[in-house]
N, C-alpha and C positions, 0 to 999 in steps of 0.2 A: 761684431761672430767674435772680435777676441773679445769683447768684456763675455758671453759667453762662454767660452771656451774655459777662460780663469772660474768662471761658478762654476761650470762642471766640474773642471778638479776639482775645485772648494769644496763640492757636495759631496765627490769619491771620496777624499781626505774624509771626512769628516762620518762617513762611512765606515769608512775601513776601521777609523778611531772607536766608533761606537762597536765594531765587530771584536776588537779584539779585547774590549773593556767591559763583561758583560755583567752582570751582577753578581753570580758565581768568583768572579775573582776576587770583590767587595767580600764576599764573606769571607775567602781565604785571609783577606787581610785581618781579617775581624778571629778567626781561627775555626776553623771550615764551616762546611752546614751544621746545622743545629741538627739533623740528624744521625747525625755521627756519635754524640753525646749521651755518655751515660745519664740519665738523671738520678741523685741522692736518693737513696733508701737506705733500709736496715741492711747492713751489716748483714749477708750472707752466710750460714754456719761456716761453709769450705773457705770459705777468708783468710789472705795471709794473713802474717803478723805484722806489723806496722810503729811508729816509734808515736804515744802518748800523745795528744795537742793535736797531731795531721787532721784535715779535712776531708772529703772525697774529693772536693777539687785541687788537690794537690798534687794531685795526679791523673784524674780522673779529666784531661782537659789537652788538647793538643796546644804543644808550647814549641813545634818548628824541627821538633825529633824525628823525625821518618822511620818505619819502619820497628815503633819500639810498641809495646801494647799498652795496656794499663796496668797490669798486672807486674810486665817487667819494669813502668816507670816506680812504682810500690818497689822493688826491690835499689832502685837506684837515687830513690827521696829520702829512704831511710835508713837506719843505721841494725836493725832489731830485723831478723830472719834471715842477713847476708850470709852465709860459706863463707869461712878464711879462706883466700886466694888458693894455700896449697890446697884445699880439699875443690875445690871447685877448677882447677888442675888436672889432681886427679880420677876425675868423676870426665874429663874433657879422654883426657885418656882411656882410659879404659874404654870410653863412647865409642871411639873410633880408629883401636888397637884390631877390628878385626879379628880373626882370624891365628890373632898377635903379631903380625908382619905391621901395623901401621900403616891399610890402608883398606879403602872402603868406597862404594859409590856415592857420589852426592850429584845432586843439580845444581850445577853452574849456572850463577845466570847473571848476563853483558849484557850491554846497548848501543847501538849501533844507529845514531841519529835518533836518538828517541826513540827506537824501535828495541824492543825489549826481546831476549831468546835465550832459550832453558834448554839445559845441553846436559844427557848425562855422564855421567864420566867417573872414572879412579881419580883419587887422589891421593896421593903416602903423603902423609906426618910426620915430622919431625919429632919426636916428643920432648928434646931437647930445645928448640927454637919455638914448638909450634909452627913452624912454618910447612907449609904444603908443597908439593910434585905433583904434576902430568905431564903425561906427552900425549903430543901429537903430530897426527901425517901435516904439515905442511899447507894453506891454500885452502884448509879448514873456514868455516864461519864468522864461531867464534874465534878465533887467533885475531880476524881484520878489527873485530870488535874490540879487542883487549887494546889491538895493538891502538886503537882510535880513542880509547875509552876504558884506560886500565881500575877505573874503578867497577869491582864484583862482586861479589855473593853467596855463598856455597852453603847450601841443607844437605841437612842426612838428617833422616831419620827411620828408626827402629821398625821394621816390619813387623807387623801385624801375629803373633801368632797365637793368641782366643779372641773371644769375643771380647770382655773384660779390657778393651782396648787403651781406658782413659787411665784404669789402674795405675796398668805400668807402663805407660806414656814413656818416650822418648824420644827426644831429637835436637841440632843442635845448628845452630843458625854462624854464619863465618858474614865477618862484611870484612873486607878491607882491598889490599892494594896489589894487582898483578906485575907479574914482571915477565919479558919474553925470555927464557935462553938460545943463543944460537948456537950451532955445535962449533961456532969459533970465538964463541966467547969464551973467558978463562974459566969462571962458573959455573962449565958445562957438566966439566969431566968429575966434577963435585959431586951437584945433582943429580945427574946418571949412577952416580956409586951410590946415592939415597935412592932412586927411586928404582935403578932395576933389578936390587938381591927382593923385590917384592913382588915380582913377576913367577908363575907360574907355570916356571919350566920344569918341562918334565924328568923326572926322574934315573938316573943309568938304571937300567936293567938288563942283563945279560949283556946281545951282541952291540942293545943300544949304546951308543959314544954318549960320552960325556956331555953336558952342554957346556955350548961355552962363555967361559966365566964374563967379568963385568967389565974387565980391558975389553976383550974382545969386542964384543958386545955394543958397548960403546960408540967405538969407530966403525961398525956397522951402521949403528941411529944417526951419527951425527952428519950425513947429509943430508936425511931428507927427515929427520925430527925439530921439533920447538920443545922445550921443556919451559909450564907456563909454573912459575915458581908466584901463590899468592904469602903475604906478608900478611898476617890478619889484623885490625884497629878495635875491633871487638867479638868476643864469641859468646852466644847464648845459648844456656844448655839448659832445658827442662830435663828433667829428673825425679821425676814419685818419690821418691826415696831420700831425696834433702829434708822430705816435708817429716819423714820417720827421725828426724833429729832435732825436731821446729826451725828448720830452715826457709824457706820461701823454696818449692818446686822450682824457679823459673831462679837461674844463678845467673850473673856475667863476668866475664874475664877480661878485662882489655887491656891492653900495651902498656904497660908502664914506659912513663916521658922521661927522657933521658934532661 
């Protein structure tokens, strides 16, 4: 009976091992399934510029970089088509300034125990530091996600204004680390001073009293709100206007290493 139990346990272990190492895992070790790859063909007329001597597979292959499309990889691996950093920064600022106060609606992507969550949320960008701020009620799902896993992503896309969507396509992807700022943290007041002035407060008119100032509003939100600060590590912008200057439509901004 004892030998049978040991044998049964061994069979169970082998079964579990086999189920956790399927053929698909071996595929990923070799670069992922073949159906995800682009077969080399003649360069299409709309293809972006790239350095001489490069081959298709220099960009169109999986090399462990998540969230990068083949088009973005071209920008990473070539010098041709890259816009100067200052121009990329200016394009990002102009895209995300909203109605002039650097407040826009984003999709915030978080993850908890390998389960993703997408949240529609307004963020304010500090154009001096490229840091993003949002204010949320305590005890919301996304805040628990961030407390467990600070790796987040933001997505922004300009709403369609006509049927010629791809001609004027404009979108931004931000990948970075999130920090939660509590009302008792020293940084809370400074973060609130960036976020609160962009709130759509009612303007005084006739008998309507003056809206409360930043300092009073800060005290009002301190007990019940959390300010989420996102420090970008990479910002990818798709703006067709870049192509008019001979650059790639996709440009990448990355945090400078100190």
